[in-house]
C-alpha positions in Angstrom: 4.8 -12.8 -7.5 5.7 -16.9 -7.2 2.6 -18.0 -8.7 3.6 -21.0 -11.3 7.2 -19.6 -11.4 8.7 -22.0 -9.2 8.4 -25.8 -10.0 9.2 -26.5 -6.1 8.3 -23.7 -3.9 8.7 -26.1 -0.7 12.5 -26.2 -0.9 12.6 -22.3 0.1 10.4 -23.1 2.7 13.5 -23.7 5.3 15.8 -20.9 4.2 12.6 -18.6 5.2 12.5 -20.3 8.8 16.2 -20.0 9.1 15.7 -16.1 9.0 12.0 -15.8 10.5 11.3 -16.4 14.3 9.5 -18.9 15.4 7.2 -16.9 17.2 6.3 -14.9 14.2 5.5 -17.8 11.7 3.2 -19.0 15.0 1.2 -15.6 15.1 0.6 -14.8 11.3 -0.4 -18.3 11.0 -2.4 -18.9 14.0 -0.5 -21.5 15.6 1.1 -22.5 19.3 4.7 -21.8 19.3 5.8 -24.9 21.1 3.4 -27.5 22.9 0.2 -29.5 21.2 -0.8 -28.0 18.5 2.6 -26.5 17.2 4.9 -27.8 14.3 8.0 -30.4 13.9 8.9 -30.1 10.8 8.6 -28.0 7.7 6.3 -30.4 6.2 4.0 -30.9 9.4 4.5 -26.7 9.3 3.2 -26.7 5.8 0.8 -29.5 6.4 -1.2 -27.2 9.0 -1.3 -23.9 7.4 -2.6 -25.5 4.2 -5.6 -27.6 6.9 -5.6 -24.1 8.1 -6.4 -22.4 5.5 -8.9 -25.3 3.6 -6.6 -25.8 1.1 -7.0 -29.2 0.6 -7.0 -31.8 -2.2 -9.0 -34.7 -3.3 -9.6 -36.8 -1.0 -8.7 -34.1 2.3 -5.1 -34.0 1.8 -3.1 -30.7 2.0 -1.7 -29.3 -0.5 1.5 -28.6 0.5 2.4 -26.7 -2.7 -0.2 -23.8 -2.1 0.9 -23.6 1.7 4.6 -23.2 0.9 3.3 -20.2 -2.0 1.7 -18.4 0.3 4.5 -18.6 3.2 6.6 -17.0 0.5 4.3 -14.6 -0.7 4.1 -13.6 3.0 8.2 -13.3 3.3 8.2 -11.6 0.2 5.4 -9.3 1.2 6.8 -8.6 5.1 4.1 -10.2 6.5 6.6 -12.5 8.1 9.0 -10.1 9.7 12.6 -11.3 10.1 15.7 -9.1 10.5 19.0 -10.6 8.8 22.8 -9.6 10.1 24.8 -8.0 7.5 28.3 -10.1 7.3 31.0 -9.2 9.9 33.4 -6.6 8.5 37.1 -7.9 7.7 39.7 -6.3 10.0 43.1 -6.4 9.9 45.6 -6.9 13.1 46.0 -3.3 13.2 42.5 -2.5 13.7 41.8 -5.3 16.1 44.5 -3.7 18.7 42.0 -0.4 19.3 42.7 3.2 20.8 46.0 3.7 22.6 45.8 7.5 24.2 43.1 8.8 22.4 45.2 8.2 18.8 45.5 4.6 16.6 48.6 2.4 17.6 49.9 4.6 20.1 51.0 7.1 17.2 50.6 10.6 18.6 51.2 12.7 15.2 54.0 15.0 17.0 51.1 16.3 18.8 52.1 14.8 22.3 53.1 19.1 23.4 54.1 17.6 27.1 50.1 16.7 28.2 49.3 14.0 29.8 46.9 11.3 28.2 43.5 12.3 29.9 44.1 15.9 29.3 44.7 14.9 25.5 40.6 14.5 23.1 40.8 11.3 20.7 41.0 12.1 17.3 39.3 9.2 16.6 36.0 7.6 17.5 35.5 3.6 17.5 32.2 2.2 18.0 31.0 -1.0 18.1 27.7 -2.2 18.2 26.6 -5.8 18.1 26.8 -7.5 15.3 28.9 -4.9 13.7 32.8 -4.5 14.3 35.3 -1.6 13.2 33.1 1.7 12.9 35.2 4.5 12.8 35.0 7.9 12.8 37.5 11.0 12.4 36.7 13.9 14.9 39.1 16.3 13.6 36.4 16.3 10.5 33.7 17.3 12.7 32.7 21.1 12.7 32.5 22.0 16.5 35.0 19.4 17.8 38.5 21.5 18.9 
């Protein structure tokens, strides 16, 4: 937990807001996503959260520190859902060329036997997903793929 552990918890809120979607923050704290009543800066968000939660100092000023601590706590406990994509895998130039005739870099591995490339089964599968590059699977190692 954060309580008492950080001198300036408000310094970490920008990093949290970089990975949490605005819609999730708005839903968690009962604020509109855009328009009137929404927040325009990190400080504005913390002020609105503090006022809404009744965390006020003497004179009615919002307690920014306690609002920041509650945001960090919600982030740590999963109440602010977020997704951080994995770093892109580094690829060699050879991997970027792809599969030619079912084999990497056009290497037939001595298995041509005079058949056309349409009749041959690929020996390596290269799956690509958004944000993930270079996932390869050797199909010959999978049982039942003959």
